[in-house]
C-alpha positions in Angstrom: -20.1 -12.2 9.7 -17.5 -11.2 7.1 -14.0 -10.0 7.5 -12.9 -6.9 5.6 -11.2 -8.8 3.0 -14.3 -10.7 2.1 -16.3 -7.7 1.2 -16.9 -6.8 -2.4 -13.7 -5.9 -4.3 -15.1 -2.5 -5.4 -15.8 -1.5 -1.8 -12.3 -2.6 -0.6 -10.7 -0.8 -3.6 -12.7 2.4 -2.8 -11.5 2.3 0.8 -7.8 2.0 -0.2 -8.2 4.8 -2.8 -9.9 7.3 -0.4 -7.5 6.6 2.5 -4.4 6.8 0.5 -5.5 9.7 -1.6 -6.4 11.8 1.4 -3.1 11.0 3.0 -1.1 12.0 -0.1 -2.9 15.3 -0.6 -3.3 16.4 2.9 -0.1 16.3 5.0 -1.7 17.7 8.1 0.0 16.1 11.2 -3.3 14.7 12.6 -4.2 13.1 9.1 -0.7 11.7 8.9 -0.8 10.3 12.4 -4.2 8.7 11.8 -2.8 7.2 8.5 0.2 5.6 10.0 -1.8 4.4 13.2 -4.6 2.8 11.2 -2.2 1.2 8.6 0.1 -0.4 11.2 -2.9 -1.4 13.3 -4.8 -3.1 10.5 -1.6 -4.8 9.3 -0.9 -6.3 12.8 -4.6 -7.2 13.3 -4.6 -9.1 9.9 -1.2 -10.6 10.0 -0.5 -11.0 13.8 3.1 -11.2 14.8 4.3 -12.3 11.3 6.4 -10.0 8.9 8.7 -8.9 11.8 11.5 -8.1 9.2 8.9 -5.8 7.3 8.2 -3.9 10.6 12.1 -3.5 11.2 12.6 -2.4 7.7 9.9 0.2 7.8 11.2 1.5 11.2 14.7 1.8 9.7 13.2 3.6 6.7 11.2 5.8 8.8 14.2 7.0 10.8 16.3 7.6 7.7 13.7 9.7 6.0 12.9 11.7 9.1 16.7 12.5 9.5 17.4 13.3 5.7 15.2 16.5 5.8 16.9 18.5 8.6 20.2 17.6 7.1 19.3 19.2 3.7 16.8 21.8 4.7 17.8 24.4 7.2 14.8 26.5 7.2 13.1 27.4 10.5 13.8 29.6 13.4 14.3 27.2 16.2 18.0 25.9 15.9 18.7 22.8 17.9 22.4 22.6 17.1 25.0 23.4 14.3 26.4 20.4 12.3 29.3 21.4 9.9 28.4 25.0 9.9 24.7 24.0 9.0 22.0 24.8 11.5 19.6 21.8 12.4 16.2 23.3 13.1 13.3 21.9 14.9 10.9 23.0 12.3 12.8 20.9 9.6 13.0 17.9 12.0 9.3 17.9 12.6 8.5 18.4 8.9 10.8 15.4 8.2 9.1 13.3 10.8 5.8 14.2 9.4 6.6 13.4 5.9 8.2 10.1 6.9 5.3 9.0 8.8 3.0 9.8 5.7 5.2 7.7 3.4 5.4 4.8 5.8 1.7 4.8 6.4 1.0 4.6 2.7 3.4 1.9 2.4 1.7 -0.1 5.0 -1.6 0.5 3.3 -0.3 -0.7 0.0 1.1 -3.9 1.8 -2.4 -4.6 2.9 -3.7 -3.8 -0.5 -1.5 -6.4 -2.2 -2.6 -9.0 0.3 -6.3 -8.3 -0.1 -6.7 -7.3 -3.7 -5.6 -10.4 -5.5 -5.3 -10.8 -9.2 -8.9 -12.3 -9.5 -10.3 -9.3 -7.6 -8.6 -6.7 -9.7 -9.7 -8.6 -12.9 -13.2 -8.3 -11.5 -13.0 -4.5 -11.0 -11.3 -3.6 -14.2 -13.1 -6.3 -16.4 -16.1 -4.3 -17.0 -14.3 -1.1 -17.8 -11.4 -2.5 -19.8 -11.0 -6.3 -20.2 -7.6 -5.9 -21.9 -6.2 -3.7 -19.2 -7.5 -6.1 -16.6 -5.9 -9.0 -18.4 -2.5 -7.2 -18.6 -2.6 -6.2 -15.1 -3.6 -9.7 -13.9 -0.8 -11.2 -16.1 1.7 -8.7 -14.7 0.9 -9.5 -11.1 1.1 -13.3 -11.9 4.4 -12.8 -13.7 6.3 -11.3 -10.8 6.4 -14.4 -8.6 7.0 -16.6 -11.8 9.9 -14.4 -12.7 11.4 -14.6 -9.2 11.0 -18.4 -9.1 12.5 -19.0 -12.4 15.4 -16.8 -11.8 16.3 -18.7 -8.7 16.2 -22.0 -10.7 18.6 -20.5 -13.3 20.9 -19.1 -10.6 20.9 -22.6 -8.9 21.6 -24.3 -12.1 24.5 -22.1 -12.9 26.0 -22.7 -9.5 25.7 -26.4 -10.0 27.5 -26.0 -13.3 30.5 -24.3 -11.6 30.0 -20.9 -13.0 30.7 -19.2 -9.5 34.1 -20.4 -9.0 35.5 -17.2 -7.6 33.6 -15.9 -4.6 34.0 -12.1 -5.3 31.9 -9.2 -6.3 33.1 -9.2 -10.0 32.0 -12.9 -10.4 28.7 -12.2 -8.7 27.9 -9.4 -11.0 28.8 -11.4 -14.0 26.6 -14.2 -12.8 23.8 -11.8 -12.2 24.1 -10.6 -15.8 24.0 -14.0 -17.2 20.8 -14.8 -15.0 19.2 -11.5 -16.2 20.0 -12.2 -19.9 18.5 -15.7 -19.6 15.3 -14.2 -17.8 14.8 -11.8 -20.5 14.7 -14.3 -23.1 12.5 -16.6 -21.0 10.0 -13.7 -20.3 9.7 -13.0 -24.0 9.1 -16.6 -24.9 6.7 -17.1 -22.2 4.8 -14.0 -23.3 4.6 -15.4 -27.0 3.6 -18.8 -25.7 0.8 -17.3 -23.4 -0.5 -15.2 -26.3 -0.7 -18.1 -28.7 -2.3 -20.3 -26.2 -5.1 -17.7 -25.4 -5.6 -17.1 -29.1 -5.9 -20.9 -29.7 -8.5 -21.0 -26.9 -10.6 -18.2 -28.4 -9.9 -15.4 -26.0 -12.0 -12.3 -26.9 -14.4 -14.2 -29.3 -17.2 -14.3 -26.7 -18.4 -13.0 -23.4 -15.8 -13.2 -20.7 -16.9 -14.6 -17.2 -15.1 -14.1 -13.9 -13.5 -17.1 -12.0 -15.2 -16.0 -8.8 -18.6 -14.3 -8.6 -18.6 -11.2 -6.4 -22.1 -9.9 -5.8 -23.0 -6.8 -3.9 -24.8 -7.6 -0.6 -26.4 -5.3 1.9 -23.1 -5.0 3.9 -21.2 -3.9 0.9 -23.6 -1.1 0.1 -23.5 0.1 3.6 -19.7 -0.1 3.7 -19.4 1.8 0.4 -21.7 4.4 1.4 -20.0 5.0 4.8 -16.6 5.2 3.0 -17.8 7.7 0.5 -19.6 9.9 3.2 -16.7 10.1 5.4 -14.4 10.8 2.5 -16.7 13.7 1.3 -16.6 15.2 4.9 -12.9 15.1 5.0 -12.5 16.5 1.5 -15.0 19.3 2.4 -12.8 20.2 5.4 -9.7 20.2 3.4 -11.3 22.2 0.5 -12.6 24.8 3.1 -8.9 25.3 4.3 -9.8 24.1 7.8 -6.9 21.7 8.0 -4.0 24.1 7.1 -0.6 23.6 8.5 2.8 25.3 8.2 6.2 24.2 9.5 8.4 27.2 8.1 9.5 29.5 9.4 7.6 28.7 12.6 5.2 25.8 13.4 1.7 26.8 12.7 -0.6 23.8 12.8 -4.3 24.7 13.3 -7.6 22.9 13.2 -10.0 25.6 12.4 -13.5 25.3 14.1 -15.9 22.4 14.1 -15.5 21.8 10.3 -11.8 21.0 10.8 -12.4 18.8 13.9 -15.2 17.0 12.0 -13.0 16.3 9.0 -10.3 14.8 11.3 -12.9 12.7 13.0 -14.4 11.4 9.8 -11.0 10.5 8.5 -10.2 8.7 11.8 -13.3 6.7 11.5 -12.5 5.9 7.8 -9.1 4.5 8.6 -10.4 2.4 11.5 -13.3 1.0 9.3 -11.4 -2.3 8.6 -10.2 -2.8 12.1 -13.9 -2.3 13.3 -15.1 -4.8 10.9 -12.4 -7.4 11.8 -13.2 -6.8 15.5 -17.0 -7.3 14.9 -16.3 -10.6 13.0 -14.0 -11.8 15.8 -16.6 -11.0 18.6 -19.3 -12.8 16.6 -17.2 -15.7 16.0 -16.2 -16.0 19.7 -19.8 -15.8 20.5 -21.0 -18.5 18.1 -18.3 -20.8 19.3 -19.4 -20.3 22.9 -22.9 -21.3 22.0 -21.8 -24.7 20.8 
């Protein structure tokens, strides 16, 4: 009984890679809709009612991205109305909605990726291939929250010293430049200190071990095999041109034959894999609690 985030990091990383890769290189509306639906559902299942501001921000971004395309692109035959002598067409609007849904869906998947794939899990994945790359990546991920926390301390210290006497935009910009200058110096010094500390502790002189042991279990192998199989089916349908689409000049969205339908079904199961795993873990947990 494991949640999706408790599976081997390689299996989790392959999942995010296959889902986002398919969504970015195939903009068929069915694929796009499944991407957005699966991403939002898994984010809500994992986080519950938290991150309400994130949902509102993504909704506003979705509306803006969907509205931009018909304003700058006037292709299409079905004219809805004319704005400043520029026709607003149905095809351009639907294309904007489709593209916006794809972008927001990928952003949701990346939010879940950052929550699941911690620096330790990324270090485990890239450590075997390139220890130096994994170290740089891990340090970069760790440096982001440290940089934010330190900049807040510097900003609060400057306010306590009375450097924000005038509450206006120019004074705020000057204060921000001072904070940025201090943070650049702090970042360089922190990098040098970290490098010296690692050299003093003998980094790179022997075999490197992981902080957490991630072993492949039977469930990890099954999950990885299912991900690759579903991904291959979807890619085969795309390569066979069974998931073609067109918005200009007329809307022409077709799913050709059983191969196209099978590709969409395979991708649908792929994006729902984390939700299925979470549901299974929840049902088993409730069953075990009821037996107590």
